N, C-alpha and C positions, 0 to 999 in steps of 0.2 A: 502675552500678558501676563505683567508679574503678579507673582502673590500678593504683597503689600498694596498693589494698585486694587485689583480685583476687590479684596477685601473692604479697600477705603469706600469702590462701589457700592458696598452695600452697606456697611455700619458707619462712615465719616457722616458728624454732623456738625462740620463745619460751615461755618457761617449761620449757624440756626440759634435760636434763644429759646431754653428748657426753663419755664415756671415751675418750681415745684414744693407745692402746700405743703407743708409737715417736713418740710427740707430738713429741719431741726432737728428732727427723731431719729431713731438707729437704722429704721429700712428708707425711710424716703433721702437719709442722709449719705447712704451708700448710696442708691442709683443716683444720687444728685452727682457726686463724685464718679460713678460710669459713665453720666451723661458728657461731664465737661472731660473726661479721660478720652470721649470722642470727637471731642470738639467744640461741643456746645458751651458758647455762653451760659450759665446758671445765677438762677434768682433763687435763692433761699429763702423761705417766706417760714414765718412761725413768729413764738414768743420772744423764744430765748436767744438774746444776741451771745453770750459767752460762747453757747454750740455753735451757732453758727460760726464765730469767729475760727473756733475750732476746725470745723468741717471747710471752711475756708479757707484756710491756712492748709491744710492736707490737698488739697484742688489747686493751690497757686506750688505747693512743692512739686508738683506734677506739670507744671507748665499752664494749668488748665487756670479759666477765667468763670468769674463769680462775684456775686454781692448779695447781701442781705435785704431785705423789706421785712419789718414786722408789719403784721397783721393777722385777724380774727380771718379764719375761716368760715367761719358763720355770721360773717357782715358784710352784706352789699355792697355797701358804700366804700368799705374799707378794701373789697377785692377791687371793684370798680379801680379805686386809688393805685392799687397795686397793680392794673393791665395798663392804666397813664404814665405813672413812673415805669414801668418795664419798656415801653414804647419811646418815650422820652430819652431813657438813659442807653438801652439798648437799640432800638430802631422796629425790633418787631418781637413777635412770638409765636415760634412753630409748634411746640410742646408742651403740654400742661401735666402735670401730675396732681392728683388729688388724693394726696394721701393722711390728714387731718384724720385720728381715730382714736375715742378714749373705749375704756369697758371697765367691767364690774363682775366679779362674782358672785353676786347676791342673790339667795336662793328665789324661786319664782314668786313665790307671795307675800315674799316680804320686801318686793320692787317697789319703791314709791314712786309716784308720779314725777319727781321731781327730779329723780335719779333717771327714769327714762326718758323724759323729757330731754335732761341734758346729754343723754348719750344719743338719741337723735339728731338732735340740734346740732353737735360734732360729726356723727358719722354717715347720716343721713343727709343733713340740711345743705351741712360744710360742701356736698359733693355736688348735689342739686343746684347751690348759688355757683359754684367755681363753675359747672358745667353751664351754666347760663351766659355768667360774665363773659370768659372766654369762648365758648361756644358762638358766640354774638360775633363775637371779631373774628374769629377763624373762616367761620361761613360767609360773612359777607366781603373778607378781604380776596378771596376766589384764589387763593394759592394753597389752597388745602392746610392741613394738620395733623397732631395727633393727641387725642389726650386720652391718658394710662388714667384708669380709677384702681384704687388701691381695694380690693376684694380681699376674702378669706374664704377657707375652707368650710367657715361655718353658713359662708353664703349658699353653699352646694350640697352641704351634709349636716345636719341638724347634731350638734354641739352641745354637754351636756355645760351646766353653771355659768353659761353667758347667754341668755336668754334674749336680753333686749340687744346686745349684742351683734347676736346673729340674725335678727330681726331685719336691722340694718345693713346687714350686708348681703342678704338675700337681696333685699328691694337696690341695695347698690348695682347688683349683677342684673335687676330687671330694669334700672332703668338705663345704665350702660347701651344695653342689646338695644333698645328703644332706639337710642338717640344715634346707634352707630346705623341705622336702617334710616333714621332720617336725615341724615347728615352724609350719608354715603355721595349723594349724588354733586355735592359739594368738596369732596375728596376728603372730607374731614373723617377720621377714623377714632372712634370711640373702642377700645377696648379695658377690660378687667385683668391685671396681675393677681394671680391669687396665692399668695403665701401658702405656704404650710406652716408647721411649727417653727419659729423662728423667736428666740428670748430677747425681749422688747421692753420699756418701760409700762405698756400698756397691758403684757400678759405676765409680766414677772408675779402679781400678785397670785393668781392662778394656778401657779405650776408650783401645786404640791408635790409632794414625795410620792403620793400613791397615784397623781395623775400624768406626772412625769413618766412613773413603769405604764400606763396603760398607755400613754401616746408612743414609745417605743415600742411596746407590743404590738402597736397597730402600723408599725412605719417600717417598711422594708430595707431601709439603708441604716434603721437603729440609730439614728443620732438628731439631733436638732439642725436647721439649717444657720447657715451663717450670711450673713445681712449682706456680701459681698458675691454670694449666689444667687442674687436677684436682679444683679445687675444684664447678664447675657438677656436675658427674657426681657427687660427694659429696652435695652438697643435694638431688639428686635420690633419691638413695638415702636420706636421712638422714630427709625430711618424709614432708611429707602428699601430694606432688607425685608420688611414687616408691609411694602406696599399696596399688598391687596388683602390684608390680614384686618377685621373688622368686627366690632361685635360678641371677640372670641371672649373667651376664658384662658388665659394659659397659667397653667398649673406649674408651680414650684414647691413639689412638698416632698420629695425623696420617695415619693410611691402612697405617699398615704391614704392617696381618694382612690386607689386600685385594691386597696386592702380588702378583703372578705373575711374569709375563714383559713 
């Protein structure tokens, strides 16, 4: 058995279709590139078509396949339209990434109900709806599938200055484990990919100099993660190499969660 064939048997996603909700963002965009690089046809989902075009150009430059669909992660009707469009154009959906998210550094006593509701709507309701719409399809078609929800270190360890965000991510982790248990008999795997500190649009406003110093002091690798470093874990969870992994929190954090004193 040659090494390339062996690796293909584990990680190839040829013939599969991956829907990446939040794929116009930095982290999920890199994950989408990785899925396409492994052979999947990728559907980038978001609101920014220009960012999607730039990402799709990178995918195409490596002979990958993908297309853009505009949709709001918080709108069930639009998500159902996304599923219908994917089935019509690509014929199937095998992998779903629920990665839309927003954040805010507002001090706890200053958080308004409007801000709280907005973050909960995107970070938790968006995942809830994505799992409902695509989970129904995956469980009913009888061929299994993989759902990857984007979690956060704040879903495991409480982090200061991101109160509502942390609460929503903790809920995403809990929901993921519940669904993994519920859908395991259908061979639909549901896992949480947990990034440590990766600079991205949603968290740059909270990365003040003193906070960066604190993060580096708590990260054994002494650096931020790069978006491409999420690809390996994504491919593990998406394909046959992770066929017995469900309900797991796959942490990619440079050792942050292992650091105590």
